[in-house]
Predicted model as a PDB file, atoms N, CA, C, CB and O in Angstrom, pLDDT in the B-factor column:
MODEL        1                                                                  
ATOM      1  N   MET A   1       1.368   4.470   5.688  1.00 69.00           N  
ATOM      2  CA  MET A   1       2.298   4.388   4.584  1.00 69.00           C  
ATOM      3  C   MET A   1       1.591   4.049   3.279  1.00 69.00           C  
ATOM      4  CB  MET A   1       3.363   3.363   4.880  1.00 69.00           C  
ATOM      5  O   MET A   1       1.921   4.596   2.226  1.00 69.00           O  
ATOM      6  N   ILE A   2       0.630   3.156   3.349  1.00 75.00           N  
ATOM      7  CA  ILE A   2      -0.047   2.743   2.131  1.00 75.00           C  
ATOM      8  C   ILE A   2      -0.794   3.921   1.510  1.00 75.00           C  
ATOM      9  CB  ILE A   2      -1.014   1.587   2.420  1.00 75.00           C  
ATOM     10  O   ILE A   2      -0.777   4.098   0.292  1.00 75.00           O  
ATOM     11  N   ALA A   3      -1.441   4.715   2.337  1.00 80.00           N  
ATOM     12  CA  ALA A   3      -2.181   5.868   1.824  1.00 80.00           C  
ATOM     13  C   ALA A   3      -1.236   6.888   1.190  1.00 80.00           C  
ATOM     14  CB  ALA A   3      -2.992   6.529   2.952  1.00 80.00           C  
ATOM     15  O   ALA A   3      -1.576   7.516   0.187  1.00 80.00           O  
ATOM     16  N   ALA A   4      -0.065   7.049   1.768  1.00 80.00           N  
ATOM     17  CA  ALA A   4       0.914   7.992   1.209  1.00 80.00           C  
ATOM     18  C   ALA A   4       1.380   7.550  -0.172  1.00 80.00           C  
ATOM     19  CB  ALA A   4       2.122   8.129   2.147  1.00 80.00           C  
ATOM     20  O   ALA A   4       1.549   8.373  -1.071  1.00 80.00           O  
ATOM     21  N   GLU A   5       1.585   6.250  -0.334  1.00 79.00           N  
ATOM     22  CA  GLU A   5       1.996   5.734  -1.642  1.00 79.00           C  
ATOM     23  C   GLU A   5       0.906   5.965  -2.677  1.00 79.00           C  
ATOM     24  CB  GLU A   5       2.330   4.237  -1.552  1.00 79.00           C  
ATOM     25  O   GLU A   5       1.186   6.329  -3.819  1.00 79.00           O  
ATOM     26  N   GLN A   6      -0.328   5.754  -2.270  1.00 82.00           N  
ATOM     27  CA  GLN A   6      -1.436   5.940  -3.201  1.00 82.00           C  
ATOM     28  C   GLN A   6      -1.603   7.419  -3.562  1.00 82.00           C  
ATOM     29  CB  GLN A   6      -2.739   5.387  -2.598  1.00 82.00           C  
ATOM     30  O   GLN A   6      -1.905   7.750  -4.709  1.00 82.00           O  
ATOM     31  N   LYS A   7      -1.409   8.296  -2.591  1.00 87.00           N  
ATOM     32  CA  LYS A   7      -1.513   9.731  -2.851  1.00 87.00           C  
ATOM     33  C   LYS A   7      -0.402  10.186  -3.806  1.00 87.00           C  
ATOM     34  CB  LYS A   7      -1.444  10.525  -1.526  1.00 87.00           C  
ATOM     35  O   LYS A   7      -0.638  10.997  -4.702  1.00 87.00           O  
ATOM     36  N   ALA A   8       0.797   9.663  -3.605  1.00 87.00           N  
ATOM     37  CA  ALA A   8       1.911  10.009  -4.494  1.00 87.00           C  
ATOM     38  C   ALA A   8       1.627   9.547  -5.919  1.00 87.00           C  
ATOM     39  CB  ALA A   8       3.223   9.382  -3.985  1.00 87.00           C  
ATOM     40  O   ALA A   8       1.910  10.262  -6.880  1.00 87.00           O  
ATOM     41  N   ARG A   9       1.070   8.356  -6.046  1.00 87.00           N  
ATOM     42  CA  ARG A   9       0.743   7.848  -7.386  1.00 87.00           C  
ATOM     43  C   ARG A   9      -0.290   8.746  -8.065  1.00 87.00           C  
ATOM     44  CB  ARG A   9       0.213   6.396  -7.304  1.00 87.00           C  
ATOM     45  O   ARG A   9      -0.180   9.031  -9.258  1.00 87.00           O  
ATOM     46  N   THR A  10      -1.281   9.187  -7.315  1.00 90.00           N  
ATOM     47  CA  THR A  10      -2.290  10.098  -7.859  1.00 90.00           C  
ATOM     48  C   THR A  10      -1.657  11.410  -8.288  1.00 90.00           C  
ATOM     49  CB  THR A  10      -3.393  10.358  -6.828  1.00 90.00           C  
ATOM     50  O   THR A  10      -2.011  11.965  -9.328  1.00 90.00           O  
ATOM     51  N   THR A  11      -0.726  11.904  -7.492  1.00 92.00           N  
ATOM     52  CA  THR A  11      -0.017  13.139  -7.850  1.00 92.00           C  
ATOM     53  C   THR A  11       0.748  12.963  -9.147  1.00 92.00           C  
ATOM     54  CB  THR A  11       0.942  13.560  -6.729  1.00 92.00           C  
ATOM     55  O   THR A  11       0.718  13.839 -10.012  1.00 92.00           O  
ATOM     56  N   TYR A  12       1.437  11.831  -9.291  1.00 91.00           N  
ATOM     57  CA  TYR A  12       2.164  11.570 -10.537  1.00 91.00           C  
ATOM     58  C   TYR A  12       1.214  11.455 -11.720  1.00 91.00           C  
ATOM     59  CB  TYR A  12       2.994  10.292 -10.412  1.00 91.00           C  
ATOM     60  O   TYR A  12       1.526  11.935 -12.809  1.00 91.00           O  
ATOM     61  N   ASP A  13       0.069  10.833 -11.524  1.00 92.00           N  
ATOM     62  CA  ASP A  13      -0.932  10.757 -12.597  1.00 92.00           C  
ATOM     63  C   ASP A  13      -1.380  12.150 -13.024  1.00 92.00           C  
ATOM     64  CB  ASP A  13      -2.148   9.928 -12.143  1.00 92.00           C  
ATOM     65  O   ASP A  13      -1.518  12.430 -14.215  1.00 92.00           O  
ATOM     66  N   ASN A  14      -1.605  13.016 -12.049  1.00 93.00           N  
ATOM     67  CA  ASN A  14      -2.015  14.389 -12.360  1.00 93.00           C  
ATOM     68  C   ASN A  14      -0.923  15.153 -13.104  1.00 93.00           C  
ATOM     69  CB  ASN A  14      -2.382  15.132 -11.079  1.00 93.00           C  
ATOM     70  O   ASN A  14      -1.214  15.905 -14.035  1.00 93.00           O  
ATOM     71  N   ILE A  15       0.319  14.965 -12.701  1.00 93.00           N  
ATOM     72  CA  ILE A  15       1.438  15.617 -13.403  1.00 93.00           C  
ATOM     73  C   ILE A  15       1.504  15.115 -14.839  1.00 93.00           C  
ATOM     74  CB  ILE A  15       2.788  15.350 -12.673  1.00 93.00           C  
ATOM     75  O   ILE A  15       1.714  15.903 -15.761  1.00 93.00           O  
ATOM     76  N   LEU A  16       1.327  13.815 -15.036  1.00 92.00           N  
ATOM     77  CA  LEU A  16       1.375  13.257 -16.396  1.00 92.00           C  
ATOM     78  C   LEU A  16       0.267  13.827 -17.283  1.00 92.00           C  
ATOM     79  CB  LEU A  16       1.261  11.731 -16.345  1.00 92.00           C  
ATOM     80  O   LEU A  16       0.470  14.029 -18.481  1.00 92.00           O  
ATOM     81  N   ARG A  17      -0.892  14.084 -16.701  1.00 93.00           N  
ATOM     82  CA  ARG A  17      -1.970  14.698 -17.492  1.00 93.00           C  
ATOM     83  C   ARG A  17      -1.594  16.103 -17.948  1.00 93.00           C  
ATOM     84  CB  ARG A  17      -3.271  14.746 -16.679  1.00 93.00           C  
ATOM     85  O   ARG A  17      -1.981  16.535 -19.033  1.00 93.00           O  
ATOM     86  N   LEU A  18      -0.846  16.805 -17.121  1.00 92.00           N  
ATOM     87  CA  LEU A  18      -0.473  18.181 -17.451  1.00 92.00           C  
ATOM     88  C   LEU A  18       0.664  18.270 -18.462  1.00 92.00           C  
ATOM     89  CB  LEU A  18      -0.083  18.915 -16.199  1.00 92.00           C  
ATOM     90  O   LEU A  18       0.700  19.194 -19.274  1.00 92.00           O  
ATOM     91  N   VAL A  19       1.586  17.327 -18.420  1.00 91.00           N  
ATOM     92  CA  VAL A  19       2.794  17.418 -19.256  1.00 91.00           C  
ATOM     93  C   VAL A  19       2.882  16.281 -20.263  1.00 91.00           C  
ATOM     94  CB  VAL A  19       4.039  17.418 -18.382  1.00 91.00           C  
ATOM     95  O   VAL A  19       3.979  15.827 -20.588  1.00 91.00           O  
ATOM     96  N   LYS A  20       1.761  15.825 -20.753  1.00 82.00           N  
ATOM     97  CA  LYS A  20       1.732  14.639 -21.616  1.00 82.00           C  
ATOM     98  C   LYS A  20       2.542  14.783 -22.901  1.00 82.00           C  
ATOM     99  CB  LYS A  20       0.317  14.317 -21.969  1.00 82.00           C  
ATOM    100  O   LYS A  20       2.879  13.775 -23.523  1.00 82.00           O  
ATOM    101  N   ASP A  21       2.860  16.002 -23.310  1.00 85.00           N  
ATOM    102  CA  ASP A  21       3.579  16.206 -24.569  1.00 85.00           C  
ATOM    103  C   ASP A  21       5.087  16.358 -24.388  1.00 85.00           C  
ATOM    104  CB  ASP A  21       3.040  17.422 -25.267  1.00 85.00           C  
ATOM    105  O   ASP A  21       5.806  16.505 -25.377  1.00 85.00           O  
ATOM    106  N   ASP A  22       5.579  16.327 -23.163  1.00 88.00           N  
ATOM    107  CA  ASP A  22       7.011  16.538 -22.917  1.00 88.00           C  
ATOM    108  C   ASP A  22       7.654  15.237 -22.419  1.00 88.00           C  
ATOM    109  CB  ASP A  22       7.228  17.685 -21.883  1.00 88.00           C  
ATOM    110  O   ASP A  22       7.554  14.905 -21.238  1.00 88.00           O  
ATOM    111  N   PRO A  23       8.320  14.498 -23.334  1.00 89.00           N  
ATOM    112  CA  PRO A  23       8.897  13.209 -22.941  1.00 89.00           C  
ATOM    113  C   PRO A  23      10.010  13.333 -21.894  1.00 89.00           C  
ATOM    114  CB  PRO A  23       9.437  12.508 -24.161  1.00 89.00           C  
ATOM    115  O   PRO A  23      10.250  12.389 -21.142  1.00 89.00           O  
ATOM    116  N   ASP A  24      10.693  14.483 -21.835  1.00 92.00           N  
ATOM    117  CA  ASP A  24      11.752  14.656 -20.840  1.00 92.00           C  
ATOM    118  C   ASP A  24      11.189  14.729 -19.425  1.00 92.00           C  
ATOM    119  CB  ASP A  24      12.557  15.915 -21.142  1.00 92.00           C  
ATOM    120  O   ASP A  24      11.897  14.438 -18.461  1.00 92.00           O  
ATOM    121  N   VAL A  25       9.941  15.108 -19.296  1.00 91.00           N  
ATOM    122  CA  VAL A  25       9.281  15.132 -17.993  1.00 91.00           C  
ATOM    123  C   VAL A  25       8.485  13.848 -17.776  1.00 91.00           C  
ATOM    124  CB  VAL A  25       8.359  16.360 -17.874  1.00 91.00           C  
ATOM    125  O   VAL A  25       8.461  13.310 -16.670  1.00 91.00           O  
ATOM    126  N   CYS A  26       7.842  13.363 -18.819  1.00 93.00           N  
ATOM    127  CA  CYS A  26       6.967  12.185 -18.695  1.00 93.00           C  
ATOM    128  C   CYS A  26       7.710  10.927 -18.273  1.00 93.00           C  
ATOM    129  CB  CYS A  26       6.267  11.926 -20.004  1.00 93.00           C  
ATOM    130  O   CYS A  26       7.239  10.196 -17.401  1.00 93.00           O  
ATOM    131  N   GLU A  27       8.843  10.668 -18.865  1.00 93.00           N  
ATOM    132  CA  GLU A  27       9.548   9.414 -18.574  1.00 93.00           C  
ATOM    133  C   GLU A  27       9.986   9.312 -17.118  1.00 93.00           C  
ATOM    134  CB  GLU A  27      10.758   9.281 -19.474  1.00 93.00           C  
ATOM    135  O   GLU A  27       9.748   8.272 -16.504  1.00 93.00           O  
ATOM    136  N   PRO A  28      10.612  10.331 -16.529  1.00 93.00           N  
ATOM    137  CA  PRO A  28      10.963  10.221 -15.101  1.00 93.00           C  
ATOM    138  C   PRO A  28       9.722  10.103 -14.202  1.00 93.00           C  
ATOM    139  CB  PRO A  28      11.794  11.439 -14.673  1.00 93.00           C  
ATOM    140  O   PRO A  28       9.746   9.376 -13.209  1.00 93.00           O  
ATOM    141  N   ILE A  29       8.654  10.804 -14.542  1.00 93.00           N  
ATOM    142  CA  ILE A  29       7.438  10.738 -13.740  1.00 93.00           C  
ATOM    143  C   ILE A  29       6.819   9.341 -13.848  1.00 93.00           C  
ATOM    144  CB  ILE A  29       6.424  11.822 -14.193  1.00 93.00           C  
ATOM    145  O   ILE A  29       6.337   8.807 -12.849  1.00 93.00           O  
ATOM    146  N   LYS A  30       6.827   8.747 -15.034  1.00 93.00           N  
ATOM    147  CA  LYS A  30       6.318   7.381 -15.195  1.00 93.00           C  
ATOM    148  C   LYS A  30       7.132   6.393 -14.357  1.00 93.00           C  
ATOM    149  CB  LYS A  30       6.350   6.967 -16.680  1.00 93.00           C  
ATOM    150  O   LYS A  30       6.585   5.473 -13.749  1.00 93.00           O  
ATOM    151  N   PHE A  31       8.454   6.605 -14.340  1.00 94.00           N  
ATOM    152  CA  PHE A  31       9.320   5.753 -13.527  1.00 94.00           C  
ATOM    153  C   PHE A  31       8.961   5.879 -12.044  1.00 94.00           C  
ATOM    154  CB  PHE A  31      10.802   6.119 -13.751  1.00 94.00           C  
ATOM    155  O   PHE A  31       8.830   4.877 -11.340  1.00 94.00           O  
ATOM    156  N   LEU A  32       8.805   7.120 -11.580  1.00 91.00           N  
ATOM    157  CA  LEU A  32       8.462   7.344 -10.177  1.00 91.00           C  
ATOM    158  C   LEU A  32       7.093   6.770  -9.835  1.00 91.00           C  
ATOM    159  CB  LEU A  32       8.494   8.833  -9.859  1.00 91.00           C  
ATOM    160  O   LEU A  32       6.909   6.200  -8.759  1.00 91.00           O  
ATOM    161  N   ARG A  33       6.139   6.916 -10.738  1.00 91.00           N  
ATOM    162  CA  ARG A  33       4.801   6.363 -10.516  1.00 91.00           C  
ATOM    163  C   ARG A  33       4.870   4.838 -10.413  1.00 91.00           C  
ATOM    164  CB  ARG A  33       3.839   6.785 -11.657  1.00 91.00           C  
ATOM    165  O   ARG A  33       4.205   4.246  -9.563  1.00 91.00           O  
ATOM    166  N   ALA A  34       5.658   4.209 -11.259  1.00 92.00           N  
ATOM    167  CA  ALA A  34       5.800   2.750 -11.216  1.00 92.00           C  
ATOM    168  C   ALA A  34       6.409   2.308  -9.882  1.00 92.00           C  
ATOM    169  CB  ALA A  34       6.676   2.255 -12.394  1.00 92.00           C  
ATOM    170  O   ALA A  34       6.012   1.283  -9.328  1.00 92.00           O  
ATOM    171  N   ARG A  35       7.356   3.068  -9.374  1.00 91.00           N  
ATOM    172  CA  ARG A  35       7.947   2.751  -8.068  1.00 91.00           C  
ATOM    173  C   ARG A  35       6.911   2.853  -6.961  1.00 91.00           C  
ATOM    174  CB  ARG A  35       9.125   3.685  -7.768  1.00 91.00           C  
ATOM    175  O   ARG A  35       6.890   2.022  -6.052  1.00 91.00           O  
ATOM    176  N   GLU A  36       6.050   3.865  -7.026  1.00 89.00           N  
ATOM    177  CA  GLU A  36       5.008   4.020  -6.010  1.00 89.00           C  
ATOM    178  C   GLU A  36       4.049   2.838  -6.031  1.00 89.00           C  
ATOM    179  CB  GLU A  36       4.237   5.330  -6.225  1.00 89.00           C  
ATOM    180  O   GLU A  36       3.592   2.388  -4.981  1.00 89.00           O  
ATOM    181  N   ILE A  37       3.746   2.339  -7.211  1.00 88.00           N  
ATOM    182  CA  ILE A  37       2.859   1.178  -7.324  1.00 88.00           C  
ATOM    183  C   ILE A  37       3.502  -0.040  -6.663  1.00 88.00           C  
ATOM    184  CB  ILE A  37       2.535   0.877  -8.809  1.00 88.00           C  
ATOM    185  O   ILE A  37       2.834  -0.782  -5.942  1.00 88.00           O  
ATOM    186  N   VAL A  38       4.785  -0.244  -6.905  1.00 89.00           N  
ATOM    187  CA  VAL A  38       5.493  -1.377  -6.295  1.00 89.00           C  
ATOM    188  C   VAL A  38       5.564  -1.193  -4.779  1.00 89.00           C  
ATOM    189  CB  VAL A  38       6.922  -1.521  -6.892  1.00 89.00           C  
ATOM    190  O   VAL A  38       5.360  -2.150  -4.032  1.00 89.00           O  
ATOM    191  N   HIS A  39       5.851   0.019  -4.322  1.00 88.00           N  
ATOM    192  CA  HIS A  39       5.891   0.273  -2.880  1.00 88.00           C  
ATOM    193  C   HIS A  39       4.537  -0.032  -2.243  1.00 88.00           C  
ATOM    194  CB  HIS A  39       6.296   1.735  -2.597  1.00 88.00           C  
ATOM    195  O   HIS A  39       4.472  -0.652  -1.182  1.00 88.00           O  
ATOM    196  N   PHE A  40       3.467   0.401  -2.886  1.00 87.00           N  
ATOM    197  CA  PHE A  40       2.122   0.152  -2.382  1.00 87.00           C  
ATOM    198  C   PHE A  40       1.884  -1.352  -2.229  1.00 87.00           C  
ATOM    199  CB  PHE A  40       1.067   0.774  -3.323  1.00 87.00           C  
ATOM    200  O   PHE A  40       1.348  -1.803  -1.217  1.00 87.00           O  
ATOM    201  N   GLN A  41       2.285  -2.119  -3.237  1.00 90.00           N  
ATOM    202  CA  GLN A  41       2.108  -3.572  -3.185  1.00 90.00           C  
ATOM    203  C   GLN A  41       2.939  -4.194  -2.072  1.00 90.00           C  
ATOM    204  CB  GLN A  41       2.483  -4.200  -4.525  1.00 90.00           C  
ATOM    205  O   GLN A  41       2.455  -5.068  -1.352  1.00 90.00           O  
ATOM    206  N   ARG A  42       4.178  -3.755  -1.924  1.00 91.00           N  
ATOM    207  CA  ARG A  42       5.061  -4.328  -0.895  1.00 91.00           C  
ATOM    208  C   ARG A  42       4.575  -3.988   0.508  1.00 91.00           C  
ATOM    209  CB  ARG A  42       6.499  -3.823  -1.083  1.00 91.00           C  
ATOM    210  O   ARG A  42       4.611  -4.838   1.399  1.00 91.00           O  
ATOM    211  N   PHE A  43       4.117  -2.749   0.715  1.00 89.00           N  
ATOM    212  CA  PHE A  43       3.583  -2.386   2.031  1.00 89.00           C  
ATOM    213  C   PHE A  43       2.331  -3.198   2.338  1.00 89.00           C  
ATOM    214  CB  PHE A  43       3.269  -0.875   2.095  1.00 89.00           C  
ATOM    215  O   PHE A  43       2.125  -3.611   3.479  1.00 89.00           O  
ATOM    216  N   GLY A  44       1.504  -3.427   1.340  1.00 89.00           N  
ATOM    217  CA  GLY A  44       0.314  -4.251   1.538  1.00 89.00           C  
ATOM    218  C   GLY A  44       0.680  -5.674   1.918  1.00 89.00           C  
ATOM    219  O   GLY A  44       0.070  -6.255   2.816  1.00 89.00           O  
ATOM    220  N   GLU A  45       1.678  -6.242   1.238  1.00 92.00           N  
ATOM    221  CA  GLU A  45       2.137  -7.595   1.564  1.00 92.00           C  
ATOM    222  C   GLU A  45       2.696  -7.649   2.979  1.00 92.00           C  
ATOM    223  CB  GLU A  45       3.199  -8.062   0.558  1.00 92.00           C  
ATOM    224  O   GLU A  45       2.403  -8.577   3.733  1.00 92.00           O  
ATOM    225  N   ALA A  46       3.499  -6.657   3.337  1.00 90.00           N  
ATOM    226  CA  ALA A  46       4.087  -6.625   4.677  1.00 90.00           C  
ATOM    227  C   ALA A  46       2.998  -6.517   5.743  1.00 90.00           C  
ATOM    228  CB  ALA A  46       5.074  -5.449   4.804  1.00 90.00           C  
ATOM    229  O   ALA A  46       3.074  -7.172   6.783  1.00 90.00           O  
ATOM    230  N   LEU A  47       1.995  -5.698   5.486  1.00 86.00           N  
ATOM    231  CA  LEU A  47       0.897  -5.552   6.436  1.00 86.00           C  
ATOM    232  C   LEU A  47       0.156  -6.874   6.624  1.00 86.00           C  
ATOM    233  CB  LEU A  47      -0.074  -4.463   5.965  1.00 86.00           C  
ATOM    234  O   LEU A  47      -0.180  -7.246   7.748  1.00 86.00           O  
ATOM    235  N   ARG A  48      -0.097  -7.580   5.526  1.00 87.00           N  
ATOM    236  CA  ARG A  48      -0.774  -8.883   5.634  1.00 87.00           C  
ATOM    237  C   ARG A  48       0.066  -9.884   6.425  1.00 87.00           C  
ATOM    238  CB  ARG A  48      -1.076  -9.446   4.234  1.00 87.00           C  
ATOM    239  O   ARG A  48      -0.471 -10.640   7.234  1.00 87.00           O  
ATOM    240  N   ILE A  49       1.363  -9.893   6.198  1.00 87.00           N  
ATOM    241  CA  ILE A  49       2.249 -10.812   6.920  1.00 87.00           C  
ATOM    242  C   ILE A  49       2.225 -10.501   8.416  1.00 87.00           C  
ATOM    243  CB  ILE A  49       3.698 -10.720   6.373  1.00 87.00           C  
ATOM    244  O   ILE A  49       2.116 -11.403   9.246  1.00 87.00           O  
ATOM    245  N   VAL A  50       2.327  -9.221   8.747  1.00 82.00           N  
ATOM    246  CA  VAL A  50       2.316  -8.832  10.165  1.00 82.00           C  
ATOM    247  C   VAL A  50       0.982  -9.197  10.804  1.00 82.00           C  
ATOM    248  CB  VAL A  50       2.584  -7.316  10.320  1.00 82.00           C  
ATOM    249  O   VAL A  50       0.957  -9.723  11.917  1.00 82.00           O  
ATOM    250  N   GLN A  51      -0.110  -8.931  10.129  1.00 78.00           N  
ATOM    251  CA  GLN A  51      -1.419  -9.270  10.687  1.00 78.00           C  
ATOM    252  C   GLN A  51      -1.575 -10.773  10.881  1.00 78.00           C  
ATOM    253  CB  GLN A  51      -2.528  -8.748   9.783  1.00 78.00           C  
ATOM    254  O   GLN A  51      -2.122 -11.215  11.892  1.00 78.00           O  
ATOM    255  N   ASP A  52      -1.102 -11.554   9.927  1.00 78.00           N  
ATOM    256  CA  ASP A  52      -1.177 -13.012  10.053  1.00 78.00           C  
ATOM    257  C   ASP A  52      -0.366 -13.509  11.251  1.00 78.00           C  
ATOM    258  CB  ASP A  52      -0.678 -13.683   8.766  1.00 78.00           C  
ATOM    259  O   ASP A  52      -0.809 -14.381  11.998  1.00 78.00           O  
ATOM    260  N   LYS A  53       0.819 -12.944  11.418  1.00 76.00           N  
ATOM    261  CA  LYS A  53       1.678 -13.360  12.541  1.00 76.00           C  
ATOM    262  C   LYS A  53       1.056 -12.958  13.870  1.00 76.00           C  
ATOM    263  CB  LYS A  53       3.087 -12.741  12.410  1.00 76.00           C  
ATOM    264  O   LYS A  53       1.082 -13.737  14.823  1.00 76.00           O  
ATOM    265  N   LEU A  54       0.498 -11.759  13.948  1.00 72.00           N  
ATOM    266  CA  LEU A  54      -0.135 -11.322  15.195  1.00 72.00           C  
ATOM    267  C   LEU A  54      -1.352 -12.175  15.513  1.00 72.00           C  
ATOM    268  CB  LEU A  54      -0.538  -9.846  15.107  1.00 72.00           C  
ATOM    269  O   LEU A  54      -1.552 -12.562  16.665  1.00 72.00           O  
ATOM    270  N   ASP A  55      -2.164 -12.472  14.515  1.00 62.00           N  
ATOM    271  CA  ASP A  55      -3.366 -13.262  14.720  1.00 62.00           C  
ATOM    272  C   ASP A  55      -3.032 -14.673  15.207  1.00 62.00           C  
ATOM    273  CB  ASP A  55      -4.175 -13.329  13.432  1.00 62.00           C  
ATOM    274  O   ASP A  55      -3.759 -15.231  16.028  1.00 62.00           O  
ATOM    275  N   SER A  56      -1.956 -15.243  14.716  1.00 65.00           N  
ATOM    276  CA  SER A  56      -1.624 -16.620  15.078  1.00 65.00           C  
ATOM    277  C   SER A  56      -1.213 -16.731  16.548  1.00 65.00           C  
ATOM    278  CB  SER A  56      -0.503 -17.145  14.180  1.00 65.00           C  
ATOM    279  O   SER A  56      -1.332 -17.807  17.133  1.00 65.00           O  
ATOM    280  N   LYS A  57      -0.736 -15.654  17.151  1.00 60.00           N  
ATOM    281  CA  LYS A  57      -0.285 -15.691  18.538  1.00 60.00           C  
ATOM    282  C   LYS A  57      -1.375 -15.271  19.516  1.00 60.00           C  
ATOM    283  CB  LYS A  57       0.921 -14.799  18.711  1.00 60.00           C  
ATOM    284  O   LYS A  57      -1.222 -15.441  20.725  1.00 60.00           O  
ATOM    285  N   ASN A  58      -2.462 -14.730  19.007  1.00 61.00           N  
ATOM    286  CA  ASN A  58      -3.517 -14.212  19.872  1.00 61.00           C  
ATOM    287  C   ASN A  58      -4.640 -15.238  19.953  1.00 61.00           C  
ATOM    288  CB  ASN A  58      -4.052 -12.847  19.349  1.00 61.00           C  
ATOM    289  O   ASN A  58      -5.640 -15.132  19.243  1.00 61.00           O  
ATOM    290  N   PHE A  59      -4.473 -16.220  20.810  1.00 56.00           N  
ATOM    291  CA  PHE A  59      -5.389 -17.349  20.919  1.00 56.00           C  
ATOM    292  C   PHE A  59      -6.797 -16.910  21.316  1.00 56.00           C  
ATOM    293  CB  PHE A  59      -4.858 -18.350  21.927  1.00 56.00           C  
ATOM    294  O   PHE A  59      -7.776 -17.391  20.746  1.00 56.00           O  
ATOM    295  N   TYR A  60      -6.904 -16.027  22.260  1.00 59.00           N  
ATOM    296  CA  TYR A  60      -8.209 -15.682  22.810  1.00 59.00           C  
ATOM    297  C   TYR A  60      -9.023 -14.767  21.905  1.00 59.00           C  
ATOM    298  CB  TYR A  60      -8.036 -15.032  24.144  1.00 59.00           C  
ATOM    299  O   TYR A  60     -10.252 -14.842  21.908  1.00 59.00           O  
ATOM    300  N   ALA A  61      -8.385 -13.926  21.149  1.00 57.00           N  
ATOM    301  CA  ALA A  61      -9.122 -12.980  20.308  1.00 57.00           C  
ATOM    302  C   ALA A  61      -9.868 -13.680  19.180  1.00 57.00           C  
ATOM    303  CB  ALA A  61      -8.171 -11.945  19.727  1.00 57.00           C  
ATOM    304  O   ALA A  61     -10.891 -13.176  18.717  1.00 57.00           O  
ATOM    305  N   PHE A  62      -9.384 -14.820  18.733  1.00 57.00           N  
ATOM    306  CA  PHE A  62      -9.984 -15.481  17.580  1.00 57.00           C  
ATOM    307  C   PHE A  62     -10.470 -16.887  17.895  1.00 57.00           C  
ATOM    308  CB  PHE A  62      -8.996 -15.534  16.450  1.00 57.00           C  
ATOM    309  O   PHE A  62     -10.647 -17.697  16.985  1.00 57.00           O  
ATOM    310  N   ASN A  63     -10.687 -17.185  19.161  1.00 58.00           N  
ATOM    311  CA  ASN A  63     -11.166 -18.501  19.550  1.00 58.00           C  
ATOM    312  C   ASN A  63     -12.643 -18.403  19.931  1.00 58.00           C  
ATOM    313  CB  ASN A  63     -10.325 -19.073  20.724  1.00 58.00           C  
ATOM    314  O   ASN A  63     -12.971 -17.858  20.985  1.00 58.00           O  
ATOM    315  N   PRO A  64     -13.533 -18.920  19.092  1.00 60.00           N  
ATOM    316  CA  PRO A  64     -14.976 -18.812  19.389  1.00 60.00           C  
ATOM    317  C   PRO A  64     -15.370 -19.586  20.641  1.00 60.00           C  
ATOM    318  CB  PRO A  64     -15.795 -19.318  18.205  1.00 60.00           C  
ATOM    319  O   PRO A  64     -16.426 -19.319  21.215  1.00 60.00           O  
ATOM    320  N   GLU A  65     -14.547 -20.537  21.079  1.00 62.00           N  
ATOM    321  CA  GLU A  65     -14.849 -21.315  22.285  1.00 62.00           C  
ATOM    322  C   GLU A  65     -14.595 -20.502  23.554  1.00 62.00           C  
ATOM    323  CB  GLU A  65     -14.011 -22.598  22.312  1.00 62.00           C  
ATOM    324  O   GLU A  65     -15.124 -20.823  24.618  1.00 62.00           O  
ATOM    325  N   PHE A  66     -13.800 -19.470  23.441  1.00 59.00           N  
ATOM    326  CA  PHE A  66     -13.468 -18.663  24.606  1.00 59.00           C  
ATOM    327  C   PHE A  66     -14.541 -17.577  24.783  1.00 59.00           C  
ATOM    328  CB  PHE A  66     -12.046 -18.031  24.457  1.00 59.00           C  
ATOM    329  O   PHE A  66     -14.767 -16.768  23.883  1.00 59.00           O  
ATOM    330  N   ASP A  67     -15.178 -17.567  25.918  1.00 60.00           N  
ATOM    331  CA  ASP A  67     -16.235 -16.597  26.191  1.00 60.00           C  
ATOM    332  C   ASP A  67     -15.899 -15.845  27.465  1.00 60.00           C  
ATOM    333  CB  ASP A  67     -17.618 -17.291  26.310  1.00 60.00           C  
ATOM    334  O   ASP A  67     -15.830 -16.445  28.538  1.00 60.00           O  
ATOM    335  N   CYS A  68     -15.691 -14.549  27.362  1.00 61.00           N  
ATOM    336  CA  CYS A  68     -15.308 -13.720  28.506  1.00 61.00           C  
ATOM    337  C   CYS A  68     -16.440 -13.535  29.500  1.00 61.00           C  
ATOM    338  CB  CYS A  68     -14.835 -12.373  28.029  1.00 61.00           C  
ATOM    339  O   CYS A  68     -16.186 -13.186  30.653  1.00 61.00           O  
ATOM    340  N   SER A  69     -17.674 -13.756  29.092  1.00 61.00           N  
ATOM    341  CA  SER A  69     -18.817 -13.471  29.960  1.00 61.00           C  
ATOM    342  C   SER A  69     -19.035 -14.538  31.033  1.00 61.00           C  
ATOM    343  CB  SER A  69     -20.065 -13.337  29.127  1.00 61.00           C  
ATOM    344  O   SER A  69     -19.842 -14.331  31.940  1.00 61.00           O  
ATOM    345  N   LYS A  70     -18.349 -15.653  30.953  1.00 54.00           N  
ATOM    346  CA  LYS A  70     -18.558 -16.746  31.934  1.00 54.00           C  
ATOM    347  C   LYS A  70     -17.811 -16.493  33.209  1.00 54.00           C  
ATOM    348  CB  LYS A  70     -18.124 -18.087  31.358  1.00 54.00           C  
ATOM    349  O   LYS A  70     -17.874 -17.303  34.133  1.00 54.00           O  
TER     350      LYS A  70                                                      
ENDMDL                                                                          
END                                                                             
């Protein structure tokens, strides 16, 4: 999802470069680009929260005292 948001933002940037003189096209595209930036940030935050929650429950994966070779 994060990559899709970033790709969409790049697409909007490219459209803005092409139509920079037409405010009727630029303003909606700027709005959509701003939404993609917010979506990217929210997905990143959600991913960090999920990773933190998963890590806290996985005692053995992150416990240096636990050694599987013994």
